[in-house]
Each structure stands twice: as C-alpha cells, then as structure tokens.
N, C-alpha and C positions, 0 to 999 in steps of 0.2 A: 161940660163934658159928660159923657155917659159913663157911669161907674157901676160895676157889677161885682157881686161877691156871692160865691156858692157856699152851701153848707149841707150837712146831712150825710156826707160820705162816711162809710164804715165798712167793717168786715161782716159778711153774712154768709150763710151756708147755701149751697145749691138748692134751688127751689124756693128760696125765701123771697121776700119783698122788701123794697126800700124806696123811700122818696127823698130826692135831693131837691134843694131849693136854690133859686137864683133871685137875689134881691137887687133891684135896680134903683138908682137914686130917683127920688120922687118926681123931680121936675122934668125928667126926660123919658119917663116910662111910656107915656101914650104915643102911639104911632110907630112903635119899633117892631122890627123883626127880631125876635129873640130865638136863638138856636141853642140846642144842646149838642155838644161834640164830645168825643172821647178819644183818648190816645193811650194805647198799650205800649209797653216797652218794645222797641224794635219795629213798630208799625206806624203807619201814617195816621194823622188825625182824621177821623171820619164823622160825618154828620149823623146824628141820631134822630132828632126831632126838632121842629120849629113851630113857632106860633106868631101870628100877627096880633100884637097887643090891643090894637084898636078894634079889630073885627072878630078876633077869636079863631080865625082860620088856622088849622093845624096840618102838619106835614110829618111824615115818618119815613125812616129808612125801612126797606123791606125786611131787614134782619130783626127788627124789633116790633113790627106790626102785630097787634094782638097781644103783646106782652107789656109794652110800655105805653104810657099815656101822658101827654103834656097838657098842662092846664095853667090857669092863672088866677090870682086873687088881686084884682085891680085896686082894691082898697089898701092893700099892703104892698103894691108895686112888686109883686113876687110871681115868678114863674116856677112851676113845679114839674118835676119829671118823676112820675110814679112808675117804678120798675117792678114787674111781677115775674114769677118763675125764673129767677135769675140763674144764669149759667156761668161756669168758670170763664168762658170766653167773653163775658161782659166785664171782666176785671179790667179796669183802666182808670186813668185820671179823667174825670168828667169836668168839662168846661162849659160855661154858658157864654154866649157871645151876642152882640147886638149890632144892628145897623139900621138903616132906613127901612121902613115897613115894606117898601116895594121889593126889597131883596128876597123876601119870602116867596114872591111870585115867580122868581126865575133863579134856578140853580142854587137854592138855599143850602144844599148839602155840601157844597164846596166851601172849604174853610177860608173864605175871603171877607169875613166880617171885620168891621173897623175896630170894634171894642171887645175886649175879652176880660173875663174874671180870672182869678189866680188858680182856680180849679179845686176840686175836692176828690179825694181818692175813694174809689169803690173797689172792694176786693171780695170776690166770690170764691169760697173754698168748697172743696168736695169732701 
C-alpha cells in the first residue's frame, strides 16, 4: 500500500515562505503521481501542484504559478511544496496524494487520487 505523511505546516505571516513535505513509503515511491491539494473551511478541495516521481514532470494550478514550486528528493522518497509570498487565501489544510504516474498526465487537479495523507495545516495571517 502507498503510505503518505505530510509535515511542516505552521502559522506564517503574509508574504512569508514555507515548505511542506510529503514522505512516501520507500517501496512505492517510484512511478507515482504525487499531488498537493488544499482545502479551506467551507470550500472544496483543490489541486495545487503535482509531480511525476519517475520523470520529474511538474504541474501547477494557475493560482500558485510563480509562487509555489514542487520538487522531490528521490533519495528520501519525499516530495516538497515550496510556498513563497504567502497570502491569507492560502490558508488551508494541505494534503498530499498519490496514484499511478499516468494520472499526472490527465486531469491531475481533480481530487480523484487513490491514496491520501492525513494533512498538515498551513495558516497565513495578516
């Protein structure tokens, strides 16, 4: 089974930066589509970014292009989401999710991933 756990969420001020991490279990890391999603109270879950772990292809939501960057450290089976110039509207529970690598090639932003982590809270205050 694919197992995921997020870490790094905390409270930051507007304009600040923060990196959250998603650790995948060692034996299932390669060949995955790993996505970052977020959900704020009263709103639907939305896709933020995704990466194909085997090839490194990346994808971003229009709302975060130029501010967020998704990356990975294959040696640590970890996917990172670097968030810069944070805004109050970025406040949400951030989840990482995983599915077969091919999912990244078609409609990755829809929350249809098979496996999910428990989430990490990111709060941006003004």
